[in-house]
C-alpha positions in Angstrom: 0.0 0.0 0.0 1.4 3.4 -1.0 2.0 5.9 1.8 -0.3 8.9 1.4 1.5 12.2 1.1 1.2 14.7 3.9 -0.9 17.8 3.1 0.3 21.0 4.6 -2.3 23.1 6.3 -1.9 26.6 7.5 -3.7 27.8 10.5 -6.1 30.5 9.4 -8.6 32.6 11.2 -11.8 33.0 9.3 -13.5 36.4 9.2 -16.4 37.7 7.2 -13.9 39.5 5.0 -12.1 36.2 4.4 -15.3 34.5 3.5 -16.2 37.2 1.0 -12.7 36.9 -0.6 -12.8 33.1 -0.8 -13.2 30.7 -3.6 -13.7 26.9 -3.9 -12.2 25.7 -7.1 -12.3 22.2 -8.8 -9.8 21.6 -11.6 -9.1 18.9 -14.1 -6.9 18.4 -17.1 -7.5 15.8 -19.8 -5.6 14.5 -22.8 -6.7 12.1 -25.5 -3.5 10.4 -26.7 -1.0 11.4 -24.0 0.3 13.5 -25.6 -2.8 14.4 -27.6 -5.6 16.9 -27.9 -6.1 18.3 -24.4 -8.4 20.5 -22.4 -8.8 22.0 -19.0 -12.0 22.1 -16.9 -12.5 24.5 -14.0 -15.4 24.9 -11.7 -15.3 27.9 -9.4 -17.8 28.4 -6.5 -18.0 31.8 -4.8 -19.3 32.2 -1.3 -22.3 34.2 -2.5 -23.4 31.1 -4.5 -22.2 32.2 -7.9 -20.7 29.5 -10.0 -18.3 29.9 -12.9 -17.6 27.1 -15.4 -14.5 27.3 -17.6 -13.4 25.0 -20.3 -10.3 25.6 -22.4 -8.7 23.8 -25.3 -5.0 23.5 -24.6 -3.5 22.1 -27.8 -1.4 19.0 -27.8 -0.3 18.1 -24.2 0.3 15.2 -21.9 -2.3 14.6 -19.3 0.1 15.9 -16.6 0.7 19.1 -18.5 -3.0 19.5 -18.9 -3.5 19.1 -15.2 -1.0 21.9 -14.5 -2.5 24.1 -17.1 -5.9 23.7 -15.5 -4.4 24.9 -12.3 -2.7 27.9 -13.9 -5.9 28.9 -15.7 -7.8 28.5 -12.4 -5.4 30.8 -10.6 -5.7 33.4 -13.4 -9.5 33.2 -13.2 -9.4 33.6 -9.4 -7.1 36.7 -9.7 -9.6 38.1 -12.2 -12.4 37.7 -9.7 -10.2 39.6 -7.2 -10.2 36.9 -4.6 -7.4 36.3 -2.1 -8.2 33.0 -0.4 -8.5 29.8 -2.4 -9.3 26.1 -1.8 -8.4 24.2 -4.9 -9.4 20.5 -5.4 -7.9 18.2 -8.0 -8.1 14.5 -8.6 -4.4 14.5 -9.8 -2.4 13.1 -6.9 0.8 13.9 -8.9 -0.1 17.6 -9.2 -1.2 18.0 -5.6 1.8 16.2 -4.2 4.2 18.1 -6.4 2.7 21.6 -5.7 2.5 20.9 -2.0 6.2 19.9 -2.1 5.8 16.3 -1.1 7.1 14.8 -4.4 10.0 15.9 -6.7 9.4 17.1 -10.2 11.7 15.4 -12.7 10.2 16.4 -16.0 11.5 19.7 -17.3 8.2 20.6 -19.0 6.3 20.0 -15.7 8.9 21.9 -13.8 8.4 25.0 -15.9 4.6 24.7 -15.4 5.0 24.2 -11.7 7.2 27.3 -11.4 4.5 29.3 -13.3 1.8 28.0 -11.0 3.9 28.7 -7.8 4.5 32.3 -9.1 0.8 32.8 -9.5 0.1 31.3 -6.0 2.3 33.9 -4.4 -0.2 36.5 -5.6 -2.8 35.3 -3.1 -3.0 35.6 0.7 -3.9 31.9 1.3 -4.0 28.9 -1.1 -4.8 25.3 -0.2 -4.6 22.5 -2.7 -6.2 19.2 -1.9 -6.4 15.8 -3.6 -9.9 14.4 -4.0 -11.3 11.2 -5.6 -12.4 11.5 -9.2 -16.0 11.0 -8.2 -16.0 14.3 -6.4 -14.5 16.1 -9.5 -17.0 15.1 -12.1 -18.0 18.6 -13.3 -14.4 19.7 -13.8 -13.7 16.4 -15.7 -16.8 17.0 -17.8 -15.7 20.5 -18.7 -12.2 19.3 -19.6 -13.6 16.6 -21.9 -16.1 19.1 -23.4 -13.1 21.3 -24.3 -11.5 18.4 -26.1 -14.7 17.7 -27.9 -14.5 21.1 -29.5 -11.5 20.1 -31.6 -12.3 19.5 -35.3 
């Protein structure tokens, strides 16, 4: 049985200001072919009940590259919504473990994407990234696959 990676949690006091500046984000990247046509799916939930659904064609990518690009696109969308506190959920154990610093990054392409994501993360007051089962990430998965379906 594989040892589950430790997830780092920061203690954080919650105030009404924090709640108003918070987002819950579900991300998924998908690739048909690995590498192949790929897409990103992002579901953003605001505390006021607003929901944003984003799907993006990414070009030819590996699945892991698509996962990272979904994260990058989600961070950019959150910045555009002027939010400062994020809880991000992904079904990619690789992405979550690497971004949280539990696993090394050996692939140079993934390393570059990781650096870009980390740079964007620094622009927020608080970011948590959690691994979740695929069953809890169905809408982001659906959006990623819908993006791929848009290819000719």
